Residue, then its C-alpha position, 0 to 999 in steps of 0.5 A: x706689735x702692741x696697741x700703743x706702738x700702733x702708727x695713728x693715721x694723723x687727722x686734718x689738723x695734723x696734716x696741716x701742722x705737719x705741712x708748712x706749705x699747707x698751714x700757709x696756704x690755709x692761713x692766707x685763705x682765711x685772712x684774705x676774706x677776713x681783710x676784704x671784710x674788714x677793709x669793706x667795714x672801715x670803707x661803709x663806715x667811712x662814708x655812712x659817717x660822712x652823710x651823717x655830718x652833712x646834717x650836723x651844726x657848725x660851731x666856733x671851737x678854741x684850740x688848747x693843743x695843737x701838735x703834728x706827729x711823724x713816725x719814720x723817715x722822710x720818704x715813708x713817714x707817717x703823719x697824725x694831726x693832734x688836736x684838742x679843741x673846747x666848744x659851746x654847744x647849747x650853753x654846755x662846754x665840751x672837750x674833744x680831740x676828734x679831727x676827721x671822720x676816720x678818728x686819730x690814726x696815723x697815715x701817710x695817704x695823700x696830704x690831708x694829715x699836713x693840710x690840716x695841721x697847716x690849716x689850725x695852725x693858721x687859726x691856733x696862732x691868730x692869723x685868721x681867728x682864734x676859733x675854729x669852725x667845728x661841726x658838733x652832732x646835735x643829736x649827740x653834741x658830744x661826738x664833733x669833727x674839725x674836718x668832715x669831708x671825705x678822704x677819697x685817697x684815704x677811701x680808694x686805699x681801702x678798696x684797693x684791699x677790699x677789691x684785691x683780697x676780696x676777688x682773690x677770695x671770690x676767684x679761689x671759691x669758684x675755681x675750687x667749686x668748678x674743680x669740685x663738680x668736675x671731680x665728681x662727674x668725672x668719678x661717676x663717669x668712671x663708675x659707668x664706663x671703668x673701661x672707656x677713659x674717653x667717657x670720663x670727661x662730660x665734654x667728651x661724651x657725645x662727641x660734640x666738643x666745645x672749644x677751649x678758648x672760653x676757658x682762658x676768658x675768666x683769668x684773662x679778665x680776671x687778673x687785669x681787673x684785679x690789677x687795675x682795682x689795685x693800682x689805679x686807686x694806689x696811684x690817684x692817691x700816691x702819685x699826685x701828691x708825691x710828685x707836689x712833694x718833689x718826690x718825682x720817682x713816684x711818676x715810675x708808677x704810672x707804668x703800673x696801669x699801662x701795663x694794665x691797659x695793655x692786658x685788658x686790651x688783649x682780653x678784649x681782643x680775646x673775647x672777641x674772637x670768643x663771641x665770634x666763634x663762640x659757637x663753633x665745635x669739633x664733631x668726632x666721628x671717631x670717639x676716641x681718636x685711635x693711636x695706631x689709627x685715625x682721629x677724624x670728625x668736622x672742624x664746624x665753624x659757626x660765626x661770621x665766616x666771611x672772608x675765610x678763605x683757609x684753616x690751618x689745623x693742627x693736632x698736637x700731643x703736648x707734655x705738660x710737666x710743673x716742677x717745683x723750682x726754688x720759691x715757686x713753680x716752673x711749667x713747661x709744655x714739650x711738644x711729643x707729635x704734631x701733624x698740621x693740615x691746610x683746610x681750604x674753606x671754598x670760594x662762597x662764604x660770604x654771608x655764611x654762619x656756619x661752616x663744615x670742614x673735614x678733619x683727618x689725622x693718622x695718629x703713629x703707633x708710638x704716640x702716647x694716650x691721653x692722661x692727665x691722672x698726674x697733675x704734675x706730669x700730664x700728656x695732653x691732646x689738642x687740636x687747634x684751628x687758626x686762621x687770620x680773617x678781617x676783624x677777630x681772627x679764628x682762634x679754636x682749642x680742643x682737648x681731644x681724646x686720643x687713647x689706644x683701643x682695639x682698632x690700634x694697629x702696630x703698623x701705623x706710623x707716620x703718614x708718608x704725606x706728613x714726611x712729603x710735607x716737610x722735606x718739600x718745606x726745606x728743600x724749597x728756596x721760599x721760607x716757611x716763615x719769611x717774616x722771620x727767616x728768608x732767602x736772598x741772592x747777592x750779585x755773585x750768585x751766593x746765598x744770603x740768609x737773612x734772620x730777623x730779631x722782629x718778635x712781633x708789636x706786642x712783644x716789642x711794646x711791652x719791652x720797650x715800656x718797661x726798659x724805658x720805664x726802668x731808665x726813666x724812673x730811675x732817672x728822675x729818682x736819681x735826680x730827686x736824690x742826687x743831692x743827698x748823696x751817699x748810699x740813697x743813690x746806689x738804688x736809682x742808679x742801679x735802676x737807671x743802668x738796668x734800663x739802659x742795658x735792657x733799652x740796648x738788648x731791645x734795639x740790638x735784639x728786636x730791631x737788628x737782624x742777621x744776615x749770613x752769607x754762604x758760600x763754598x769757602x766760607x760763612x760771613x756773619x753780619x749783624x745790624x746795626x753794624x755800629x752794634x756788632x762786628x762781622x764774623x768771617x768762618x772758614x768752611x773747613x772750620x765748620x763742625x756743624x749747625x745745630x737747632x737748640x731750645x730757646x724759650x717758650x711764650x704762652x700766647x693766650x691758650x697756646x704754648x709757643x716753642x722758639x728755637x735758636x740756631x748755633x754754628x759750631x768750629x771745630x775749636x769749639x767756638x758756638x757764633x749764633x746764627x739765629x734766635x727766638x725762631x718760632x716753631x722747629x721747621x723755619x729753624x731747620x730750613x735755615x739750617x738746611x739752607x746753609x748746609x747746601x750752601x757750603x755742599x754745592x754751588x748755588x743756582 
């Protein structure tokens, strides 16, 4: 190959230009701090000029020209008051066209432009007087304004960009710096321990693992603070003035700060949990945890453990996958293996500040080792500890090292007690989640299984606010544009319809329940509220199978919960939903086992 035919490696600039997505990210990262700095300069200049203008001298001025320029339609129009005036200061005549402290630009932030025009119009028409007061800079008489008040709405508008764009820029710098520091540390540890991947993370080196829950506090607080910093000033600047002008649809925007307050409350609850148990740790006796062996150690709960009776400890292997889908990334967490234990805390916890609980999990040889080398497809091992206690609940999560080592044994499989616990749970008449699925007995002795649609107060309140907000906001908007008719009513009407459908879905799904009556002859499915549903009777001979399938994944704090749905499939191919949004596979398996048991043998 000749020299001129030899391919050349593209430099950094060439790579950026060749990749449109990377180019867009680079442009955004450069633009965000630029916008924040520019808007901060405008805000500081506005306040500084306002402070200087407090010492200016009031002087009568005569208006020679006055006009209000309007650009845009009636809803999103921008206004600009144009005024030329003359005044005499120290015997010298001056001409000026400066109305406010911010110059002569047009905007629709509040009603300052319209109010100022109306006020000046009364002077021009001679209703109050032939002159209007202006304020003159005594050190530079050519500088004057007709209104020296500080426009708080415009100032808040500028601060939205300062906080929003500046916060994003600072967050990116902080996260990038943290990522780079950890990457350097990891490379140094890899050179020191090339054959021991469990020594490649600083958090694992000494075998004393700190809870990862604290890492979620930054985004938990950062996003709500950024959200409220942007929405609250915008609401203060836009909504009151819009309502005064009869644009009642703007009240719909009040849902934004309500959502922000809810996010702040969730962040505060997580912070209280972290502060109460921030010194808790996991001290490993096996470093690493051995696939085909054990992960053993001590869970040290440090803090106020008053009222702590038992702790649910779970070891999970998760396949974390991020895939490009449409315009964004889709993230899923697929459970690969899990084992749960309940540890007793003892009888005397009052006044204690530290509790040490032994932890020991047997890990089958066919599990996959910890591997986060591919950011898009990772195998993660996590140990969680949860307990409901007065005050802030216990909620700890540890990223634990689990690998194959020389101690791995191919004969190690599932721990016998795990299978025994699951089988005992499925055979028990007591549901593992009585708040979601429970068993009752009808007067004739048949089994009745009740599946509740209740998702919890947090999800219910959030969905109710969103659904009601769509309906109410769309209704207010529709009322304000109803007289105009035509195409203007389509969008608010669609918003009303979406809100009504969403509200019906909330009532039907979350406030309702499903009663499944099982006998040897048939399965009767009744749903409440009955006026929204109809009963279904399926003969036992027509039932082909009862199957479980994934429903959805919902993140709560740092943990992703997998929900399941149970369907009854008939021999004719018909699928009837028996229960949805059931958290955890054991509860779904228990429901299936109870139905199958009722179909194959008489109830006791």
